[in-house]
N, C-alpha and C positions, 0 to 999 in steps of 0.2 A: 163520502167518508164513510168510513167501520162503523157498523153498530157496535160493536163493541170493541174498546182496546183497553189491556192492561201494559202497565207503564213500570219497568223496574220494580215490581210488588215483590214484598218481604211480609212474610204472613212466620208469626213465633206463636209456638204451644211452651210457656215458658221461657226456660233458657234453651227449648229447642229452637232452631229456627227451621222450620220446614218446608218455606217456600222462601228461594234465595235469588234476590231480580230477576223475574220473569216478566218477557215481555213479547205480546203476540197479541194479534187483530184478527176479527173474522166478520165477515161480509153478510148481509142479509141473505136468507134462502142457504147458506153453506152450511156443511156439516164436518166439524172438527173432531177428532180423535185422541182424546187423551192419554196414551200408555206409558208402561210401565210399574216396576217392582210395587210390592209391598211397600208402602213407608217412600215412596217415593216424592209426595206432598200432591196429589194428583186430587185428591177430598180435600184437601184445608185448600187449593187452592180453587175447586169448586164453591167451596163455604165463602173464602173471600167473594167473589165472583157476585154472590147471591145474596152478600149483607150478613150473613150468619157469623162471619169472624172476620174482626179488623184487624186491616194490615198495622204494619209496624213502619213502613214507608212505602212509597211509589204511588201511584193512581190507579182508578179504575174510571176510562169513561163511556158514557152512554149517548151514541147519538153523540159525539163531540162534547157533552157536559163532563165535568168531575161529579160521580156519586159515589166518592168513595167513604165520605162519611156519612150515606147516606143507608137509613136501619134495612134491614129485610124486609120487614111489612110494606113500606113504601119502596121496595125494589119490586117485589109483585104488582103493585098495582101499578109501577111502570113499565111492566111485561116481563119482565125477570122470573123464571119459575124453577124450582129447584125440586128433584126427583131425588130422595137423601136414601146412600146407601141402609140398609136395613127397610128400606119402604116407611117407616114410621108413620103408620095407620091407627086408627082409633077404631082397636078391635071390636070392642064391644059396638060399636054402631056397625049398620049395615052397608053393603056398597052403594047403596045410592045417597046416605047420608054422608057418606065420607068422599063422594064428587059431589055433592053441593056444597062443601066446605069449599071447596075449589072457588064458588062464584063470590064469595066474603070478601074479595079484593074489587070487585066491581069493576072491573074494567069491560067495556062494550065488545062485543065479538061475536061468532057463530056457534061458537062450543056450548053444546046442553049436552043432559044425560042421554039422551038418543041418541046424540051422535056419538059419545063415547062408547056406549054399546055397540053400533054400528061399526065402530073402531076394533072392539077387543069383542068380537062375539063369542066366546069364550064366558062373560060376562052375565050377558041375557039372562039365562037361571039362572042367576045367583043373586043376581038386584038386589032381592031385599034378603039375604042373605049374611049374617055379621061376617065382619072381615078377618075374626080370628079364628074363625071355622074354614076359609078359604086356601086352595095351594098356594104352594108359592108362585105359582104360574098369574094366577087369580089375583093374586095379592101384588104381585108386579103393574098386571096390569089396571088397579084400580087406583096404586100409586101414580101412574101415570097419566090417569084418565083424571083424577085430581087437580095436577098440574096443570092439565091442561083447561078445565075448566075454568084457571082463570083468565085464558085468552092470550097467551104467553105471546111474546116477539124474541123470545130467547128460552130454548127450552135444556134445564142442567140435567144430563143423567146420568148418575153413580153408580155404576157396577151392576147395567142393567140386567145380565145373566149370570151372577153369583148365586151359586145356590141351586141354580134349576136345572132340572135334565136336559140333552141335547132337542130333544123332541119338545119341550116347552122353551127355550130358547128361540126355535126355528120359530114357533107359531110371535112371540113377543117382535121377534125384529120383523117379522112379515107385516106385522103390522106398524112398526115405525118406520118401514118404507114406504107407506103411503102416505105417512106425512112429510119425510123426506122428499116425497117427490111433489108434494103439495107444497114445498117453499119454506116449510118454518126451520126457522135456524136452530141447530143443538149442537151441543159441547157434549160429548159424550165419554165419558170412563169407561173402557172395557180390557180386562184381561187376553181376550182372544184376538191376537194379532191377527188373524185372518178374516174375523168381520167387520173389526175395527179397520182395516185397510180395504175392505171390500164397501162399505156404505159412507165410507167420509171421505168428503174432497180434499182435507187438508189433515195431516197427522204429526201430532207434536212427543217426542218419547220423554219423558222425565226422569232424570237419574239425580237423586237426592239432594230435591229440591228445585235441580236447575234444569232449564231444556237441551237438553244431549241432541237431541234431532231435533228438525223441524223441516215440514217441505208439502207439495202436496202429493196424496196419497199413491196417483199411477206412477210417480217418478220417482218413490222409496220402495226397494224391495224388501221383503219378510225378512231377506238375511241381513240387511244394516240396521232394521228397526229391532230385530234380534241382538246384535251386536251393540248397540246403542241403550240396550233395554238394560246389559250384563256392564254396561260402563268399558267394552272393549274397543268401541267406534266412537268417533266424536267428529261430526259435521254440519253446518251451518245450512241453515237456510239458501243464504247466497249463493252456497254451492249444490243445490240441488235443483234440475232444471224446470222449469215452469211446466 
């Protein structure tokens, strides 16, 4: 049974239909990359999975149970953690204080402040610094660490590399690689196609709220994803070799 399944999900922003009949599933330990142009519906889809945006139609299944109507704070308690675009840190609080907020979900597990600092060593000397004074990379690491402190089964990462220098992105992804290797289940929204394909088991390219291309990352070329990204090529998951 899939850890997460999305079935014919429709999500609106007022009159705008941002997600249009999207279906997919992810198994425990997999990394799924969501790619697509700005406005393709990726962030809205992540927010719907996290419970931060209620869908108009369709279902979200967690371990086979329908959680479509479950609010976001309860989904955190079930093991779903979102790292939102823009990080959304409490800038007048320190790194450690922001991390400890992640423990309020009350889920048992191995994640602690010390383990987060070991995973993101650039945060160690900034432990007691206010997050408003951090660099973009340090803020991103803090946001990911805060989510990990809830001991999630599924980590939703929205635009991890947005606004960061290539060197800082390399450092963030080096830390993420450790999470992936440890078996953490991840859905990753990423604009960098090369990175998305290199770290993921499966890729979905969205176009105008729909799935334009889906399949195993090793079975899809960058050229195929690029064409789907711009609406020049449509190919279903069934036609992509596993």
